[in-house]
C-alpha positions in Angstrom: 22.6 -17.3 75.8 25.7 -16.3 73.7 26.2 -18.1 70.4 29.8 -17.8 69.2 31.6 -14.6 69.7 29.2 -12.2 68.0 25.6 -13.3 68.6 23.3 -13.9 71.5 19.7 -14.9 72.0 17.6 -13.5 74.9 14.0 -13.5 75.7 11.4 -11.3 77.3 7.7 -12.0 78.0 6.7 -11.9 74.3 9.8 -12.5 72.1 13.0 -14.3 71.5 15.6 -11.6 70.6 18.6 -12.1 68.4 21.4 -9.6 69.0 24.8 -9.0 67.4 27.9 -7.6 69.2 29.1 -4.4 67.6 31.8 -1.9 68.5 31.6 1.9 68.8 34.6 3.2 66.8 35.1 6.4 68.8 35.1 4.8 72.2 36.1 1.3 71.2 33.3 -0.1 73.5 31.2 -3.1 72.6 27.4 -3.1 72.7 24.6 -5.5 71.7 22.4 -4.4 68.8 19.0 -6.1 68.5 18.6 -7.6 65.0 15.3 -9.5 65.0 12.5 -10.8 67.2 10.9 -14.3 67.0 8.3 -16.4 68.8 10.4 -19.6 69.0 14.1 -20.3 69.7 14.2 -22.6 66.6 13.1 -19.7 64.3 15.8 -17.5 65.9 18.5 -20.1 65.2 17.3 -20.6 61.7 17.6 -16.8 61.2 21.2 -16.9 62.4 22.0 -19.6 59.9 20.4 -17.6 57.1 22.1 -14.4 58.2 25.5 -16.0 58.2 24.9 -17.6 54.8 23.9 -14.2 53.4 27.1 -12.6 54.8 29.2 -15.1 52.7 27.7 -13.2 49.7 27.2 -16.6 48.1 30.7 -16.6 46.6 30.4 -20.2 45.7 28.4 -23.2 46.8 31.2 -24.9 48.8 31.6 -21.7 50.9 27.9 -21.6 51.7 27.7 -25.3 52.6 30.8 -25.1 54.8 29.3 -22.1 56.6 26.0 -23.8 57.1 27.6 -27.0 58.4 29.7 -25.0 60.9 26.6 -23.1 62.1 24.6 -26.3 62.5 27.4 -27.9 64.5 27.5 -24.8 66.7 23.7 -25.0 67.3 24.0 -28.8 68.1 26.3 -27.9 71.0 23.6 -25.8 72.7 22.0 -27.8 75.4 18.2 -28.2 75.9 17.2 -27.4 72.3 15.8 -30.0 69.9 18.0 -30.7 67.0 17.3 -28.7 63.9 17.3 -30.6 60.7 19.0 -29.2 57.6 16.4 -29.1 54.9 17.1 -28.1 51.3 14.1 -28.3 49.0 13.5 -27.1 45.5 9.8 -27.1 44.8 8.4 -26.5 41.4 5.3 -24.4 41.7 2.4 -25.2 39.4 1.4 -22.6 36.8 -1.9 -21.4 38.2 -3.2 -19.7 35.0 -3.0 -22.8 33.0 -4.6 -24.9 35.8 -7.5 -22.4 35.9 -7.9 -22.4 32.1 -8.0 -26.2 32.1 -10.6 -26.4 34.9 -12.8 -23.8 33.1 -12.6 -25.8 29.8 -13.9 -28.9 31.6 -17.0 -27.1 32.9 
């Protein structure tokens, strides 16, 4: 299944394979280069979104958001796949050393 002009997703018996179309400069011929392997189509599509965001080089937040929205819209047009929710979470991790120290003091 081709996604846009430069990516495609294929599968074999074990993996979902994400490939990118590249061009050989000397011969000017196109070929597909395997980028990553996944166990589910959803993970492969999430990888594509993350890859495209990284390629924006995070110039500014509006560029990143526009790129993400465009990619999610492209993914929605694919038939037969469940919709992928856009999730942005910032989680503050607890400080484990202090938690351990507090629990040791209580004993």
